[in-house]
C-alpha positions in Angstrom: 95.2 152.8 110.9 93.8 154.7 113.6 96.9 155.7 116.6 98.2 152.9 118.8 97.5 150.1 116.6 100.0 147.9 115.3 98.3 146.6 112.5 95.1 146.0 111.0 94.8 142.4 110.9 96.6 140.0 113.2 96.8 136.8 112.1 97.8 133.4 114.7 98.9 131.1 112.5 100.8 130.8 108.7 99.9 127.7 107.2 97.4 127.5 104.1 94.3 129.7 105.8 96.0 131.9 107.3 98.8 132.7 104.6 95.6 133.1 102.4 93.4 135.1 104.4 96.8 137.3 104.7 97.3 137.4 101.2 94.0 138.5 100.3 93.7 141.6 103.1 97.1 143.0 102.1 96.0 143.3 98.4 93.2 145.5 99.7 96.4 147.8 101.5 95.8 147.0 104.9 98.3 145.9 107.5 98.9 142.1 108.2 100.6 140.9 110.7 100.9 136.7 110.4 102.7 135.0 113.0 103.5 131.4 112.4 104.9 129.3 115.9 107.3 127.0 113.2 109.5 127.9 110.6 109.1 127.4 106.9 108.9 124.4 105.2 108.1 122.2 108.0 106.2 119.0 108.2 102.6 118.8 108.0 100.1 115.9 107.3 97.5 116.2 104.4 98.9 116.0 101.3 95.9 115.4 99.5 93.9 118.1 97.8 90.6 118.5 95.7 89.9 119.8 92.6 87.9 123.2 93.6 91.4 123.7 95.1 92.8 124.9 91.6 90.4 128.0 91.4 91.4 129.3 94.4 95.4 129.0 93.8 94.7 130.7 90.7 92.6 133.1 92.3 95.9 133.7 94.8 98.1 133.6 91.8 99.9 130.5 93.2 98.6 127.9 90.6 102.0 127.8 88.6 103.9 127.4 91.6 101.7 124.7 93.2 101.7 122.1 89.9 105.4 122.6 89.6 106.0 120.9 93.4 102.6 118.5 92.6 102.1 115.2 91.7 99.0 115.4 89.1 95.7 113.6 90.9 92.8 112.5 88.3 90.7 110.7 90.9 90.2 108.0 93.9 90.5 104.1 94.0 88.6 102.1 97.2 90.1 99.3 97.9 87.9 96.9 100.0 88.7 93.8 101.2 85.3 92.4 100.7 85.5 92.6 97.4 88.2 91.6 94.8 87.9 94.4 92.1 89.4 97.9 93.2 87.1 100.3 92.2 88.5 103.8 90.6 86.3 107.0 90.6 87.6 110.0 88.6 87.1 113.7 89.5 85.9 114.4 85.6 83.0 112.2 85.9 81.2 114.6 88.7 78.7 116.9 87.9 80.6 120.3 87.4 83.6 118.2 84.3 85.4 121.5 84.6 87.3 120.4 87.8 88.7 116.7 86.3 91.7 117.0 88.8 94.2 118.1 91.6 97.7 117.3 92.9 99.3 115.3 95.7 101.4 117.8 97.5 104.6 117.8 100.4 102.7 120.2 102.2 106.0 121.4 103.9 106.8 123.0 100.2 102.8 124.0 99.6 103.2 125.9 102.9 105.8 127.4 102.4 105.0 128.7 99.0 101.5 130.0 100.3 103.3 131.9 103.3 106.1 133.5 101.0 103.1 135.0 98.9 101.7 136.5 101.7 105.1 138.2 102.6 105.6 139.1 98.6 101.4 140.7 99.1 102.5 142.5 101.9 101.7 140.9 105.0 104.2 141.1 107.8 105.4 137.7 108.6 107.2 136.2 111.4 108.2 133.0 112.3 109.3 131.2 115.4 106.2 133.0 117.4 103.5 131.5 119.4 101.0 133.6 120.4 99.2 132.8 123.9 96.8 134.8 124.4 94.2 137.6 123.2 92.6 139.8 125.1 89.6 141.9 123.7 88.5 145.0 124.0 85.6 147.6 122.1 88.2 149.0 120.4 90.3 146.0 119.6 92.4 143.4 120.7 96.0 142.7 122.2 97.9 139.9 121.5 100.9 138.1 123.6 103.3 135.9 122.1 106.7 134.4 123.0 109.5 134.1 120.4 111.5 130.8 120.2 114.0 132.5 122.7 111.2 133.4 124.8 111.4 136.4 125.1 107.5 138.5 125.0 106.2 140.2 122.1 103.3 142.3 122.1 100.9 143.4 119.5 98.4 145.8 119.5 95.6 145.4 116.2 91.9 145.7 115.0 90.7 142.2 114.7 92.3 138.9 115.2 92.0 136.0 112.8 92.2 132.7 114.4 94.5 130.1 112.0 96.4 128.4 114.5 95.1 124.8 113.1 94.5 122.3 115.7 96.4 124.7 117.9 92.9 126.2 118.2 94.1 129.3 120.3 90.6 131.1 120.7 88.6 127.7 121.0 90.7 127.0 124.2 90.7 130.8 125.5 87.3 130.8 125.3 86.4 126.8 126.4 84.4 126.3 123.3 86.2 123.1 121.7 85.0 119.9 121.9 85.6 116.9 120.9 83.0 115.9 118.2 80.3 113.9 119.5 79.8 111.7 116.8 83.0 110.9 115.4 86.9 110.0 117.2 89.8 108.6 115.0 93.7 108.2 115.8 96.4 107.9 112.7 99.5 106.2 112.6 101.3 107.6 109.4 104.8 107.9 107.5 106.3 107.9 103.9 107.3 105.1 102.4 110.1 105.1 99.1 109.6 102.5 96.2 106.0 101.8 96.9 104.2 100.2 93.5 101.8 102.8 92.2 98.8 102.8 90.0 100.1 103.0 86.3 100.4 105.6 83.7 98.2 108.8 83.9 96.6 107.2 87.2 100.4 107.0 89.0 99.1 110.0 91.4 95.3 109.0 92.1 95.1 108.7 96.0 93.8 105.1 97.0 91.3 104.5 100.2 91.7 100.9 101.5 89.8 99.8 103.9 90.6 97.5 106.6 89.4 96.3 110.0 90.4 98.9 112.1 89.1 102.4 110.1 91.0 102.6 106.8 94.6 103.4 105.3 95.5 106.5 102.6 97.9 105.6 100.4 99.2 109.4 98.3 101.8 109.3 95.9 104.1 112.4 96.2 105.9 113.6 93.2 110.0 113.2 94.7 108.6 109.3 94.4 107.6 109.3 98.3 104.4 108.0 98.7 102.6 109.2 102.3 100.5 105.7 103.6 98.8 106.2 107.3 96.2 104.5 109.0 93.1 106.7 110.2 91.9 104.0 112.8 89.4 103.8 115.7 91.6 105.1 118.9 90.8 101.8 120.6 93.2 100.4 118.6 96.1 103.1 119.1 95.5 102.4 122.5 96.3 99.1 123.1 99.9 99.5 121.4 101.6 96.8 123.1 105.3 97.5 120.9 107.1 100.1 119.2 105.5 102.4 116.9 107.1 101.6 114.2 106.8 97.7 114.6 102.7 98.1 115.4 101.9 100.4 112.1 104.1 97.8 110.1 102.0 95.0 112.1 99.0 96.9 111.0 100.0 97.4 107.6 99.9 93.5 107.0 96.0 94.2 108.1 95.2 95.2 104.7 96.9 92.7 102.7 96.8 94.4 99.5 98.1 97.6 100.5 100.9 95.1 102.0 101.3 93.9 98.6 102.1 97.4 97.0 104.3 98.0 99.8 106.4 95.4 99.4 110.0 95.6 99.4 109.2 99.7 100.2 111.5 101.5 102.5 109.9 103.2 105.4 112.0 106.9 104.7 114.6 107.9 107.4 112.6 104.9 110.0 110.4 108.0 110.9 106.9 107.0 112.4 104.2 109.6 113.3 100.8 109.2 115.3 98.3 111.3 116.1 94.8 111.0 118.6 91.4 111.9 119.2 91.5 115.0 116.3 88.2 115.4 115.5 86.4 118.5 117.5 84.3 121.3 116.7 83.8 124.6 118.8 80.4 126.1 119.4 81.2 129.0 117.5 83.0 130.8 114.8 83.4 134.3 115.0 82.5 137.6 117.0 82.6 141.2 116.4 86.6 141.4 116.2 87.7 137.5 115.7 87.4 134.7 113.5 88.5 131.5 113.7 89.3 130.0 110.1 90.0 126.7 109.0 90.8 123.7 111.6 90.8 126.4 114.2 87.2 125.8 114.2 86.8 122.3 113.4 88.2 119.2 111.9 86.6 115.9 111.1 88.5 113.6 109.2 90.6 113.6 106.5 88.7 110.5 104.3 88.4 112.5 101.8 91.7 115.0 101.7 89.6 118.2 102.3 91.1 119.9 105.3 93.5 122.0 102.6 90.2 123.4 100.6 88.7 124.2 103.4 91.2 126.4 105.5 91.3 128.1 102.3 88.0 128.3 101.1 87.0 129.9 105.0 90.3 132.1 104.5 88.5 133.7 101.3 84.9 134.5 103.2 86.7 135.3 106.1 88.8 138.0 103.9 85.6 139.7 103.6 83.9 139.2 107.0 87.4 141.0 108.3 87.3 144.0 106.0 83.6 145.1 106.4 84.5 144.7 110.3 87.1 147.4 109.3 85.6 149.6 107.2 81.9 149.5 108.6 82.4 148.2 112.5 81.3 145.0 114.0 77.6 146.0 114.6 77.4 146.6 110.7 79.4 143.4 110.3 76.7 141.2 111.7 75.4 139.8 108.5 78.7 139.1 107.0 79.0 137.3 110.2 76.2 135.0 109.8 77.3 134.1 106.4 80.6 133.3 107.7 79.2 131.2 110.2 77.0 129.4 107.8 79.9 129.1 105.4 81.9 127.5 108.7 79.0 124.9 109.6 78.3 123.8 105.7 81.8 122.7 105.0 83.0 120.2 107.8 78.7 119.3 107.2 78.6 118.0 104.0 81.8 116.2 104.4 80.6 114.8 107.7 77.3 112.2 106.2 80.0 110.5 104.1 82.7 110.1 106.8 80.1 109.0 110.0 79.2 106.1 107.5 82.4 105.4 105.5 83.1 102.1 107.5 79.5 100.9 107.3 79.1 98.2 105.2 76.2 99.7 103.2 78.3 102.6 102.3 81.6 100.6 101.0 79.1 98.7 98.5 78.2 101.9 96.8 81.5 103.0 96.4 82.7 99.8 95.2 79.8 99.4 92.7 79.2 102.6 91.8 76.0 103.4 89.3 75.1 106.9 88.0 71.3 106.2 88.3 69.7 109.8 88.7 73.4 111.3 88.1 73.8 110.3 91.8 77.5 109.4 90.8 77.8 112.6 89.6 76.4 113.9 92.4 79.0 112.1 94.9 81.9 112.9 92.9 80.7 117.2 93.3 81.3 116.3 96.9 84.7 114.3 97.0 85.7 117.2 94.5 84.7 119.9 97.1 82.1 121.8 94.9 80.0 122.1 97.9 79.9 126.4 98.1 78.8 126.8 94.4 75.8 126.6 92.3 76.0 123.2 91.0 72.4 121.6 91.2 73.9 118.2 92.2 71.9 117.9 95.4 68.1 116.4 94.0 70.7 113.8 92.7 72.8 113.2 95.8 69.3 113.0 98.1 68.6 110.1 95.8 72.2 108.4 96.5 71.3 109.2 99.9 68.0 107.4 99.7 68.9 104.5 98.1 71.9 103.9 101.5 69.0 104.4 104.0 67.0 101.9 101.4 69.4 99.5 101.5 70.3 99.6 105.8 66.3 99.1 105.7 67.1 95.8 103.4 69.7 94.2 105.5 68.4 95.4 109.3 71.1 92.5 110.6 74.4 93.8 109.5 72.9 97.3 109.9 72.5 96.9 113.5 76.0 95.5 113.9 77.8 97.7 112.3 75.9 100.5 114.0 77.0 98.8 117.5 80.5 98.6 116.1 80.7 101.8 115.2 78.8 103.3 118.3 81.4 101.1 120.5 84.6 102.3 118.3 84.1 106.0 119.1 83.7 106.0 122.7 86.0 108.0 124.8 88.7 105.9 126.0 91.3 108.8 126.8 93.9 110.9 125.3 96.3 109.0 122.4 98.6 111.3 122.6 100.8 112.2 119.7 104.2 111.0 118.9 106.9 111.3 116.2 109.1 108.2 116.2 112.6 107.4 114.7 113.1 103.3 114.8 115.4 102.4 117.5 114.3 105.1 120.0 111.9 103.1 121.4 
């Protein structure tokens, strides 16, 4: 390492993306510094993992630890107010039969495992330190941060990985973060004790409940609690006229079959959380001496549990880019940078087609009555399992599924027009919906 540098790679953020890229680079013998603004374990939403995550955990060497804290998840249950039956889809039915399951996890526990593993792999890890800015020059980057006591900290690095999540350190600094033009969501969520789950081996499956203003997630955790949240249009959260807890419970009542599952259940610590306007994307994700991984680049919607997987998958590709840049220089790494940029765009794009149509009656019909004509069901499940970066040959069948969707939309023009108008009105900008963590009795 050149004189005057504190590290080869500075990683801003110690979540799944940051811890993963730090582990991979530290294993190569590079000096890596990771800075996390909070202290682990810390609360974080996004508890449902994808089957494609399993291979990444194995490559990192943490599968056994994740399995120890996880609730086995074999598939997805969809519940629609327009249908009396529930639709059960299992990952074992996907195109690639080798990825039949994943886990539901408490993110505080998962993120702690990954952060400690980065430290054990040789990364220098700091907690309670928030990065404020990064100044780039021809040789490297100078980072300024503040610790929990307000004292200023500085590092000089050859390369920066922005893994700051929704803080979007570099996107904010460069002025390249923008609300996603095709989506706009807000969420209310909490954890319950005593929720009625599916039975037997299906107990850990995630359930998705549609309702008038969006959809609910129902995620069973291994400690007996269940994460329940409403991903809804921002206008719905903006019209709240009562304390957050009561508004959340009233929202649950709008989905009767979910309310049945929660009858007699207890809200853990009476804690309810809200977050708003979380769909965004950045104009670029890499430069000569930096990259943005995971949510630091983009986040769309949690409906298909893609967050942790896309974050960790981007870290694997990002580690290759950082290594090439360090070894050969930014100019020689241009091709690797283009590969990284293509990867970062592909993940959100693959899931977005479904996300943008999730509340459309036509897509709901297809999910509630899935058929495997030309292996279409297997293709859809391949995407839901996260099998989007490999060579699994499901693209033709996925195109057939999309063609069926478009044909169904054309055959029901009044319904399609009504759904389009409703969605266009729902994603309109209603102003910032502030995030909150409200305990019962506080408001």
